[in-house]
Wavefront OBJ file of the C-alpha trace (Angstrom):
o trace
v 3.976 28.621 34.329
v 0.785 26.522 34.186
v 0.865 26.940 30.217
v 3.983 26.140 29.830
v 3.397 23.155 32.361
v 0.535 22.209 29.541
v 2.720 22.434 26.869
v 5.190 20.505 28.079
v 2.795 18.025 29.091
v 1.105 18.108 25.388
v 4.956 17.729 24.301
v 5.776 14.632 25.993
v 2.224 13.062 25.257
v 2.553 14.167 21.829
v 6.268 11.843 21.985
v 4.784 8.565 23.616
v 2.206 8.459 21.310
v 4.528 8.095 18.087
v 7.127 6.395 20.063
v 4.279 3.565 20.625
v 3.409 3.177 16.502
v 2.099 -0.847 16.229
v 4.016 -2.380 13.271
v 2.604 -3.859 10.709
v 5.214 -6.674 9.876
v 4.288 -7.651 13.539
v 1.051 -9.164 11.319
v 2.886 -10.859 8.386
v 2.748 -14.404 9.146
v -0.326 -14.346 10.993
v -3.513 -15.876 9.885
v -6.093 -16.256 8.564
v -4.885 -13.535 6.114
v -6.628 -10.525 5.056
v -6.727 -9.274 0.967
v -8.019 -6.229 0.595
v -9.260 -7.600 -2.826
v -10.839 -10.271 -2.010
v -12.391 -9.322 1.304
v -14.036 -6.218 -0.209
v -15.383 -7.143 -3.098
v -19.425 -8.275 -2.934
v -21.570 -6.971 -0.504
v -20.510 -6.148 3.255
v -22.388 -5.571 6.300
v -20.653 -3.289 8.569
v -21.571 -2.238 12.916
v -19.517 0.497 14.306
v -18.715 3.314 17.179
v -17.359 5.942 17.874
v -15.661 6.815 21.125
v -14.061 10.513 22.329
v -11.019 10.600 24.279
v -12.574 9.467 27.541
v -14.196 6.330 26.172
v -17.225 7.322 25.880
v -19.723 6.137 23.210
v -20.399 9.313 21.231
v -21.845 7.565 18.504
v -23.694 4.463 16.688
v -24.123 2.910 13.341
v -24.670 0.154 11.259
v -23.572 0.633 7.331
v -23.740 -1.407 4.165
v -21.060 -1.611 1.337
v -20.280 -3.120 -1.833
v -17.107 -3.293 -3.485
v -16.175 -3.997 -7.210
v -13.092 -4.603 -8.489
v -11.154 -4.403 -11.878
v -7.349 -5.624 -11.713
v -5.558 -3.829 -9.664
v -8.245 -0.847 -9.205
v -10.923 -1.082 -6.846
v -14.636 0.981 -5.953
v -15.485 0.740 -2.403
v -19.502 2.490 -2.216
v -20.020 2.822 1.542
v -23.483 3.935 3.383
v -23.206 4.686 7.239
v -26.721 5.150 9.066
v -26.139 6.444 12.332
v -28.486 5.992 15.589
v -29.730 9.536 15.788
v -31.150 9.670 12.530
v -28.086 10.974 9.945
v -26.428 9.650 6.499
v -23.086 9.678 5.572
v -22.078 8.307 2.666
v -18.413 7.536 0.910
v -16.982 5.693 -2.346
v -13.398 5.333 -2.206
v -10.823 4.777 -5.071
v -8.388 2.103 -4.468
v -5.032 1.425 -6.321
v -3.457 -2.177 -5.979
v 0.149 -0.554 -5.958
v 1.927 -4.019 -5.422
v 1.699 -6.936 -3.036
v 1.314 -5.215 -0.178
v 0.654 -1.660 -0.618
v -2.105 0.653 -1.719
v -3.378 4.561 -2.565
v -6.883 5.304 -1.668
v -8.585 8.728 -2.359
v -12.353 9.746 -2.012
v -14.703 13.431 -1.790
v -13.759 13.770 2.174
v -10.090 13.063 2.395
v -7.121 14.976 2.159
v -5.145 14.257 -0.297
v -5.102 10.701 -0.448
v -4.793 7.476 1.623
v -1.696 5.197 2.007
v -2.376 1.375 2.500
v -0.295 -1.431 3.322
v -1.467 -5.364 3.799
v 0.331 -7.878 5.234
v -0.361 -11.286 6.762
v -4.049 -10.973 8.895
v -3.537 -6.803 8.992
v -4.169 -3.520 6.915
v -3.365 -0.096 7.750
v -4.583 2.929 6.482
v -2.754 6.377 7.080
v -5.102 9.622 5.394
v -6.260 12.879 6.913
v -9.569 13.416 6.601
v -12.355 16.598 7.530
v -14.295 15.487 10.075
v -18.010 17.246 11.037
v -19.112 17.365 14.500
v -22.321 19.331 15.211
v -20.974 22.990 13.597
v -17.476 22.274 13.583
v -15.075 20.605 11.286
v -11.657 19.279 13.059
v -9.005 17.784 10.339
v -8.512 14.820 11.701
v -4.989 12.204 11.062
v -6.638 9.278 10.775
v -4.250 5.812 11.808
v -6.710 2.867 10.477
v -6.413 -0.932 11.421
v -8.402 -3.981 10.175
v -7.265 -7.843 11.300
v -8.990 -10.326 9.695
v -10.473 -13.157 11.525
v -12.029 -16.434 11.733
v -15.921 -16.542 9.960
v -14.919 -13.712 7.569
v -15.211 -11.163 10.243
v -13.127 -7.492 9.796
v -12.209 -5.718 12.900
v -11.065 -2.184 11.921
v -9.690 0.487 14.506
v -9.273 4.077 13.193
v -7.608 6.211 15.955
v -7.916 10.156 15.428
v -5.439 12.474 15.918
v -5.086 15.970 16.017
v -1.131 17.677 16.706
v 0.055 13.980 17.347
v -2.913 12.893 20.349
v -5.489 10.308 19.690
v -8.901 12.429 20.890
v -11.427 9.686 19.098
v -11.222 5.519 18.111
v -13.868 4.053 15.457
v -14.496 0.646 15.931
v -16.110 -1.373 13.307
v -16.687 -4.838 12.339
v -16.964 -5.868 9.056
v -18.827 -8.911 7.790
v -19.521 -10.433 4.234
v -23.460 -9.934 3.841
v -25.364 -13.049 2.983
v -27.521 -14.122 0.094
l 1 2 3 4 5 6 7 8 9 10 11 12 13 14 15 16 17 18 19 20 21 22 23 24 25 26 27 28 29 30 31 32 33 34 35 36 37 38 39 40 41 42 43 44 45 46 47 48 49 50 51 52 53 54 55 56 57 58 59 60 61 62 63 64 65 66 67 68 69 70 71 72 73 74 75 76 77 78 79 80 81 82 83 84 85 86 87 88 89 90 91 92 93 94 95 96 97 98 99 100 101 102 103 104 105 106 107 108 109 110 111 112 113 114 115 116 117 118 119 120 121 122 123 124 125 126 127 128 129 130 131 132 133 134 135 136 137 138 139 140 141 142 143 144 145 146 147 148 149 150 151 152 153 154 155 156 157 158 159 160 161 162 163 164 165 166 167 168 169 170 171 172 173 174 175 176 177 178
């Protein structure tokens, strides 16, 4: 009986998390406008945290990013330096499909990332294998970015397993000063 109750609770939480999805159209008229191609061109600096499902900060990092675009094809190189001494590199290959839609690929992304950009926000969805200690977890990312004043972008990622948020990522990004 106890297993049945847990299963019902998990099913309820999964259904509720699907009903609470954020709609990018909510941000279409908001300013400042986020332009993915413009913002992710050149050098950027970033600072972030990863929180577990309870809200505890389990990881902190700094990152350097470098973006280049030729037409509608972009490359974004990311270099993460975690406070525990580990490093991680990722190279995104991004294609702008039309005014509001993007597709992205990286070595650790399963299949492809689907992106939308509207008004002050961008939304990316993708699946990634995430190493944690000696295990690897396949997680779905709901990745949101909001353009702020003074050239700052705030990035919030909700990492989900079976529809339930198991971790969150918060990143502050700013154009690097030359």
